[in-house]
C-alpha positions in Angstrom: 18.5 3.1 -17.7 21.8 2.1 -19.2 21.8 -0.7 -21.6 25.1 -1.8 -20.6 25.1 -5.4 -18.9 26.8 -5.8 -15.6 28.8 -9.0 -14.6 25.8 -10.1 -12.6 23.8 -12.9 -13.8 21.6 -15.8 -12.5 19.9 -18.9 -13.8 16.2 -18.3 -13.8 13.5 -21.0 -14.2 11.4 -21.0 -17.3 7.9 -22.0 -17.9 8.4 -25.3 -19.7 11.1 -26.5 -17.3 14.7 -25.9 -17.1 16.4 -22.6 -16.7 18.1 -20.0 -18.7 20.8 -17.4 -17.7 19.5 -13.9 -17.2 22.0 -11.1 -17.4 21.1 -8.1 -15.2 21.2 -4.6 -16.5 23.5 -1.9 -14.7 21.7 -0.4 -11.8 19.9 2.9 -12.3 20.6 6.0 -10.2 17.5 7.6 -9.0 17.6 11.2 -7.8 15.9 12.2 -4.5 13.8 15.2 -4.5 15.0 18.7 -3.4 11.7 19.8 -1.9 8.3 18.4 -1.0 5.9 17.6 -3.7 3.0 20.0 -4.3 1.5 19.0 -7.7 0.5 15.4 -6.6 0.1 14.0 -3.1 1.4 10.5 -2.7 1.6 7.8 0.0 3.4 4.5 -0.3 1.6 1.7 1.6 4.4 0.0 3.4 4.9 -3.6 4.4 6.2 -5.0 7.7 9.4 -6.9 8.2 9.4 -10.0 10.6 12.1 -10.6 13.1 14.3 -13.4 11.9 14.1 -16.5 14.1 10.8 -15.5 15.6 7.6 -17.6 15.5 5.9 -15.8 12.6 4.0 -18.9 11.6 0.2 -18.7 10.6 -1.8 -17.9 13.7 1.2 -16.8 15.8 1.2 -13.2 17.2 3.3 -11.0 14.7 6.9 -10.4 16.0 8.4 -7.5 14.0 11.9 -6.4 13.2 11.4 -2.9 14.3 14.7 -1.5 13.2 14.3 -2.8 9.7 10.6 -2.1 9.4 11.2 1.6 10.6 14.3 2.0 8.3 12.1 1.2 5.3 9.8 3.9 6.3 12.7 6.4 6.5 13.7 5.3 3.1 10.4 6.2 1.6 10.4 9.6 3.3 13.8 10.3 1.9 12.4 10.0 -1.6 9.6 12.5 -0.7 6.7 10.0 -0.4 4.3 9.9 2.5 3.8 6.5 4.2 0.5 4.8 4.4 0.9 2.4 7.5 -1.0 -0.3 9.2 -2.9 -1.0 5.9 -3.5 -4.1 4.0 0.0 -4.0 2.6 1.2 -4.3 6.2 -0.9 -7.5 6.3 -3.9 -6.2 8.3 -6.1 -9.2 8.5 -3.4 -11.5 7.1 -0.9 -12.0 9.9 -0.6 -8.7 11.4 -2.7 -8.8 14.8 -4.0 -5.7 16.6 -1.4 -5.6 19.3 1.4 -5.4 16.7 -0.6 -3.0 14.7 -1.3 -0.6 17.7 2.5 -0.7 18.3 3.4 0.1 14.7 1.1 3.1 14.8 2.7 4.4 17.8 6.2 3.8 16.5 5.7 5.2 13.1 3.9 8.3 14.5 7.0 8.8 16.6 9.3 8.4 13.8 7.4 10.9 11.7 7.5 13.7 14.4 11.4 13.3 14.3 11.3 13.6 10.5 8.9 16.6 10.6 11.3 18.3 13.1 14.4 17.6 11.1 13.1 19.4 8.0 15.2 17.6 5.3 15.0 18.9 1.7 12.2 16.3 0.7 10.2 16.9 3.9 10.7 20.5 4.8 7.6 22.1 6.1 5.7 18.9 6.1 3.5 17.8 9.1 3.3 14.4 10.7 -0.1 13.9 8.9 1.6 14.7 5.6 4.3 12.2 6.4 2.1 9.2 7.6 -1.5 8.0 7.4 -2.5 4.9 9.4 -5.4 2.7 9.1 -8.1 2.5 11.7 -10.4 -0.5 11.3 -12.2 -3.1 13.4 -9.8 -6.0 13.3 -9.3 -6.4 17.0 -12.8 -8.2 16.8 -12.9 -11.9 16.1 -15.1 -12.1 13.2 -16.9 -15.2 14.4 -18.0 -13.3 17.5 -19.6 -10.6 15.6 -23.4 -10.7 15.6 -25.6 -10.1 12.7 -27.8 -7.0 12.6 -27.9 -4.0 15.1 -25.9 -5.6 17.8 -22.9 -6.4 15.5 -23.1 -2.8 13.8 -22.7 -1.4 17.4 -19.7 -3.8 17.9 -18.1 -2.4 14.8 -18.7 1.1 15.7 -17.1 0.7 19.1 -14.1 -1.0 17.6 -13.7 1.7 14.9 -13.7 4.3 17.8 -11.0 2.5 19.6 -8.8 2.4 16.5 -9.6 6.0 15.5 -8.6 7.3 19.1 -5.3 5.1 18.7 -4.2 6.7 15.4 -5.2 10.3 16.5 -3.4 10.0 19.6 -0.2 8.9 17.7 -0.5 11.8 15.3 -0.8 10.3 11.7 -3.7 11.1 9.4 -6.5 8.6 10.0 -7.4 6.2 7.1 -10.9 4.6 7.8 -10.4 1.2 6.5 -13.2 -1.1 5.2 -14.4 -3.4 8.0 -15.0 -7.1 7.8 -17.1 -6.8 11.0 -19.4 -4.1 9.5 -19.8 -6.0 6.2 -20.8 -9.1 8.1 -23.3 -7.3 10.5 -24.8 -4.5 8.2 -28.2 -5.1 6.6 -28.6 -2.1 4.5 -26.8 1.1 3.2 -28.2 2.9 6.2 -26.1 0.9 8.5 -22.9 2.1 6.7 -24.0 5.5 6.6 -24.9 5.6 10.4 -21.6 4.2 11.4 -19.3 6.4 9.1 -21.5 9.5 10.0 -20.9 9.1 13.6 -17.1 8.5 13.2 -16.8 11.5 10.9 -18.5 13.6 13.4 -16.2 12.4 16.1 -12.9 12.6 14.3 -10.7 15.4 15.3 -9.3 16.3 11.8 -10.3 15.2 8.3 -9.8 11.5 7.5 -9.3 9.4 4.3 -12.2 6.8 3.5 -10.9 3.5 2.0 -13.2 1.5 -0.3 -11.3 -1.8 -0.7 -12.6 -4.2 -3.3 -13.3 -7.9 -3.0 -10.2 -8.7 -5.1 -8.2 -7.7 -2.1 -10.5 -9.0 0.5 -13.3 -11.3 -0.3 -15.0 -10.7 3.1 -15.9 -7.3 2.0 -18.5 -8.4 -0.5 -21.5 -6.0 -0.6 -19.7 -3.0 1.1 -21.6 0.2 1.4 -24.7 -2.1 1.3 -24.8 -3.4 -2.2 -22.8 -5.7 -4.4 -23.8 -3.5 -7.3 -21.0 -1.1 -7.7 -23.2 1.8 -9.2 -25.6 1.5 -6.2 -22.6 1.5 -3.7 -21.1 4.3 -5.3 -24.2 6.4 -4.7 -24.3 5.5 -1.1 -20.5 6.4 -0.8 -21.1 9.8 -2.6 -24.0 10.5 -0.4 -21.9 10.1 2.7 -19.0 12.2 1.2 -21.3 15.0 0.3 -22.8 15.2 3.8 -19.4 15.2 5.5 -17.1 16.8 2.9 -15.5 19.0 5.6 -14.3 16.0 7.5 -13.0 14.0 4.5 -9.5 14.7 3.3 -9.8 12.2 0.4 -11.0 8.8 -0.6 -8.9 5.8 -1.4 -10.5 3.6 -4.0 -9.1 0.1 -4.6 -11.5 -1.5 -7.1 -8.9 -1.9 -10.0 -11.5 -0.1 -12.3 -10.0 3.0 -14.0 -13.3 4.2 -15.6 -15.2 3.9 -12.4 -12.4 5.8 -10.6 -12.5 8.7 -13.3 -16.3 9.1 -13.0 -16.1 9.2 -9.1 -13.3 11.7 -8.9 -15.3 14.0 -11.1 -18.2 13.8 -8.7 -16.2 14.5 -5.6 -16.7 17.9 -3.7 -14.1 20.5 -3.9 -11.3 19.7 -1.6 -11.8 16.1 -1.4 -8.9 14.1 -3.1 -9.2 10.9 -4.9 -6.2 8.8 -3.8 -6.0 6.0 -6.3 -5.5 2.6 -5.0 -5.5 1.1 -8.6 -2.2 -0.9 -8.9 -3.0 -1.7 -12.3 -4.0 1.6 -13.9 -2.0 4.1 -11.7 0.0 5.7 -14.6 -3.0 7.1 -16.4 -4.9 7.9 -13.4 -2.1 9.8 -11.6 -1.4 11.6 -15.0 -5.1 12.7 -15.2 -7.2 13.7 -18.2 -6.5 17.4 -18.3 -9.3 18.3 -15.9 -9.0 15.8 -13.1 -6.2 13.6 -11.9 -5.8 11.1 -9.0 -3.3 11.6 -6.2 -1.9 8.2 -4.8 -2.0 5.8 -1.9 -0.6 2.7 -3.4 0.9 -0.6 -2.3 2.9 -0.8 -5.6 4.7 2.4 -4.6 6.3 0.4 -1.8 7.9 -1.6 -4.6 8.7 1.2 -7.2 9.3 4.0 -4.8 12.5 5.4 -6.5 10.8 5.5 -9.9 7.6 6.9 -8.3 9.6 9.7 -6.8 11.2 10.4 -10.1 7.9 10.5 -11.8 6.4 12.9 -9.2 9.6 15.1 -9.5 8.9 15.3 -13.3 5.2 16.3 -12.7 6.6 19.0 -10.2 8.9 20.3 -13.0 5.9 20.5 -15.5 7.1 17.6 -17.4 4.0 15.5 -17.4 4.8 13.3 -20.4 8.2 12.3 -18.6 6.4 11.6 -15.5 3.8 9.5 -17.2 6.7 7.6 -19.1 8.5 6.7 -15.8 5.2 5.4 -14.3 4.5 3.5 -17.5 8.0 1.8 -17.3 6.9 0.1 -14.0 3.5 -0.9 -15.1 4.3 -4.5 -16.0 5.8 -4.9 -12.6 2.8 -3.7 -11.0 0.4 -5.9 -13.1 2.5 -8.9 -12.2 2.7 -8.3 -8.5 -1.0 -7.6 -8.1 -2.0 -10.5 -10.5 -4.7 -12.8 -9.2 -5.1 -13.9 -6.4 -4.4 -10.2 -5.8 -4.6 -10.4 -2.0 -1.1 -12.2 -2.2 0.5 -9.1 -3.7 2.2 -8.5 -0.4 4.5 -11.4 -0.9 6.1 -9.8 -4.1 6.6 -6.6 -2.3 8.4 -8.3 0.5 10.5 -10.4 -2.0 11.7 -7.3 -3.8 12.5 -5.6 -0.4 14.5 -8.7 0.4 16.2 -8.6 -3.0 17.3 -5.0 -2.4 18.8 -5.8 1.0 16.2 -4.1 3.0 15.3 -6.9 5.2 17.7 -9.8 6.3 15.5 -12.7 5.2 12.6 -13.5 2.8 10.0 -14.0 5.5 6.7 -12.4 6.2 4.5 -12.6 9.3 1.8 -15.3 9.2 4.2 -17.4 6.9 2.7 -15.4 4.0 6.1 -15.5 2.0 4.7 -18.9 0.8 1.9 -17.1 -0.9 3.5 -17.0 -4.5 5.2 -19.5 -6.6 8.9 -19.7 -7.5 7.9 -18.9 -11.1 6.0 -15.9 -10.0 8.8 -14.5 -7.9 11.4 -15.2 -10.7 9.2 -12.9 -12.9 9.2 -10.2 -10.1 13.0 -10.4 -10.3 13.1 -9.9 -14.2 10.6 -7.2 -14.2 12.2 -5.3 -11.3 15.5 -5.4 -13.1 13.9 -4.1 -16.4 12.5 -1.3 -14.5 15.8 -0.3 -12.9 14.6 -1.2 -9.4 17.3 -3.5 -8.3 19.7 -1.4 -6.3 22.6 -3.8 -6.4 22.6 -6.3 -9.2 25.3 -8.4 -7.5 23.4 -8.7 -4.2 20.0 -9.3 -6.0 21.5 -12.1 -8.2 23.1 -13.7 -5.3 20.0 -13.6 -3.2 17.9 -14.9 -6.2 20.3 -17.7 -6.7 20.2 -18.8 -3.1 16.4 -18.6 -3.1 16.2 -20.9 -6.2 18.8 -23.2 -4.6 16.7 -23.6 -1.5 13.6 -24.2 -3.6 15.2 -27.0 -5.7 15.5 -25.1 -8.9 18.5 -27.1 -10.5 20.7 -25.4 -13.3 
């Protein structure tokens, strides 16, 4: 990035009170790829954009700005990234209800078909499944109504089947998301193995299995039948080895790089490890010379131009350059995903607003209140340092208006 300062500046709050003037750097130009990526497979988990003026307050049905929401997905595709949709980044279980999710899956599937048919340089030859993968879970169930034991397990299975069919009918690759309902009802690892085995047998094409840690969703405590990670991992691997032909890959979101490295070395041939580690993604994507992780990451929705540039470097055989670009975004990732991690979505939406990709800093379910002014001011600083503010003037003006509304005095 150029070291020359622009005329854009803004007074930002500092930790001990008061403000200081922050001068933004010149914007960085990020090149788009000229061909699809082959060395690494990557999906950016995209957020959703609410309709300005709608009642997107806590507990209200989600009302989305479909034009802006889908435009953001086209932006990700233009940088050569796949889109992971209807996931936790899109506020599944935190404001995005099943009715809106079902419509999102249908709409993004239709958009992906048009992109696949258009054959742009970055997407030439890619299928709908390459372009988009969507989460299938059980969140149409009211958790309080889920029974303990076999009856609740059966409820979770039927809910999964409904959502599996919804995604398959729309065309995207299926991501079998972790289920709060199953976590509530299951009494042993066998309950997980039985439910997932049936779903994998019924799936039309290979799916992605998602293991989401409690830092993202505390309701998933004891997933795979044990709160002990090594024990849960053995169950997870038993499932994968028994159904490897129906598993495209696994997405692991435990924020534990050493666990991920050990797990990916144990996976059957042809089963990808899609890292969901938004802290350690640079080293995991880079790999250890024998194995590397592919990516299915929420942070890629925030850093997608840099992520694309890194993947272009790997494609050109310039691994050290690719790793360096990813490393340059790491501080931003660590900050956005800092505890309480499940509010990371707020930082991603804030950066989207700063970059002019949504008309207001709003989120469904009122989740834009999930981070402090100080936290979001640091998102602004770190995004600028990583070259991820597209227009410094626009970003500075929006940041100033946000601070003014929130009572930050010069």
